[in-house]
N, C-alpha and C positions, 0 to 999 in steps of 0.2 A: 692664634687662629689657624696655624698651619695644619691642624688636625680636624678642622670643621667638617662635620658630617650631618646632613639633613636626610632623614630616612623615615619611611613608613613601610607598610606591607607590600607596596607596589614598586617603589623607586628609592634609589640611594643616590644622593648627590654628594660628591666629594670634591675637594679642591682640584681644579685642573692645573696640571704642571707639565714640565718637559719630560717627566718620566712616564706619564700615563696618556698623553695626547695621541700617541701612536695607535691606541685602540680605536680612534675615531677616523682613521684614514679611509677605510672602506665606506663608512657612512658619508663622510665629507665629499667623496668622489661622485655621489649621486647627482645627476643633472638637475638643474633648476632648484636645488635645495635652498639657495639664498637668492631666489628670484627678486625679492623685495628689499634686499639688503645692499649696502654699499661695500660689503666685505667680499673677499674671495677666499675659498677654502678648498677648491676642487683638486688641487695638486698637493703632494706632500710639502713642497716648498711654501706654497701659500698658506697651508694649514699651520705650519710651524711659525711663520711670520704672524699669523693671526693670534696664535697662542702667546708668542713673545710680547705682542702688544697688550694682550689681556694681562699678562703677568707684570708688565711695566705699570699698568694702571693699578694693579693689586698692590705693588710696592709703594705706589703713591697714595694708597688708601682711598682711591676713587672707584674701585671695582673689586668684586669678589667673584671670580669665575669658577664654574662647576663643570665637571664631567657627569653625564647622566647615565646611570646604570638601571636598565629595566629588569626588575626581578622576575616578572612574568615570562619574559622571553629569554632571560639569562644572557643579556647582551648589552653592550654599550650602545646608547641610542643617539647621543649628541651632546650638546653643550648649552648652557645658559649662564646668566650672570646677573648680579647686582651691579649696577653701573651708574655713572653720574651721581655718585654718592656725595651728598652735602651733609656732613656731620653737624655743622652749625645750625642748619635750618631743619634737620631731621627729615629730609626728603631724599629718596633714592628712586632709581628706575630699575625695573626688571626688564631685561632685553637681551639682545644678541642671542636669542634662543633659536636653535635649529635642532630638529630631530629627524631621523631618517624616515623615508616614506612609509616603511613597514610599521612604524610606531605611531604614525599620525592617525588620529581618530580612534585610538584604543583606550583613552582615558589617562594615558601617561602624563600628558601636559597638565591636566587638571591637578593630578597628585603633586607634581613637582611645584606648580605655582602655589598651591595651598601650603606646602611646606615652607616655601620661600616667604610667602606673606606672613605666616605665623612667626617665622624667625625675625623678619624685619620689624613687625609690630611688637612682639612679646619679648624677644631677646635683645634686639638692638634698640628697642624703644623708639623707633621712628614713628613719625606722625602722618606720613603720606608716602604712598608708593605709586609711581607713575609707569605708564606704558606708552611708547610711541610706535605707531604701526602705520605702515604704508596704507593710504586710503583705499587702495585697490585690494588689499589683503583681507577679504571678507571673512575667511576662515579664522584668522587670528583675532580679528575684531570681535567676532561672535564669541570666541573662547574667553576673552577677558571680560566681555559683558556678562557672561554666565558666572564669572567669579564675583560680580558685583561692581565692576569698574564703571565709572561714569565718563561719558565723552565730554571733555571740557573745552574742546576746540580743535581747530585744524590749522597747522602751520603750513602755509602754502609754499610750494616749490622750495623746500628747505634742505633737501638732501639729494646729491647726485648719486645715481646708481652706476654700476660698472658699464652699462651699455650707453651711458650718457643721458639717460632719462632723469629728469629732476622731479622727484616725487613730492606729494603732499603727505604730511604726517599727521595722523589723528592722535591727539593727546588724551589719554584716559588716566583717571586717578581713582584711588581708593584711600579714604581717610581712616585713621586708626579707629575712630568711633563707629565706622561703618562695617568694620571687619569683626565677624562673630564666630570665628572657628576656634 
């Protein structure tokens, strides 16, 4: 799996690692990029720790982290991953997604999520893909709803953010039989 590539005419997702994460330093430094996330990436040290944690989860087979390359802009745009992978129950989450401000609203996110959903359902043979989104993050909620995800419920005050706020997480899901790409 060390050479996994998900790609279409717009985006290329390759495995994130300690050799390629430095391409993300400029994007990661943008203010408020992870406004709704419990993670920090805004300094090179925080970004490296973030990547090391993602790679530890990859080694434990509970995550598959990607670096995002936007072909239209010929630039690295951010990161995303399969996470909370439960191989026994064939359920995983797509999350820890962040893309630079200049890439938001350009269709990039839709392309990468479609690639990831196709891979999860068709190649990995998973039966469900989940998304957990801060209740206040209307932009991300609308994006997964456009992909066909169903709001399954809200986990109340379940995640602390860096500023001490405890968010509510909206739980969305797509079942394999609902995915027709």
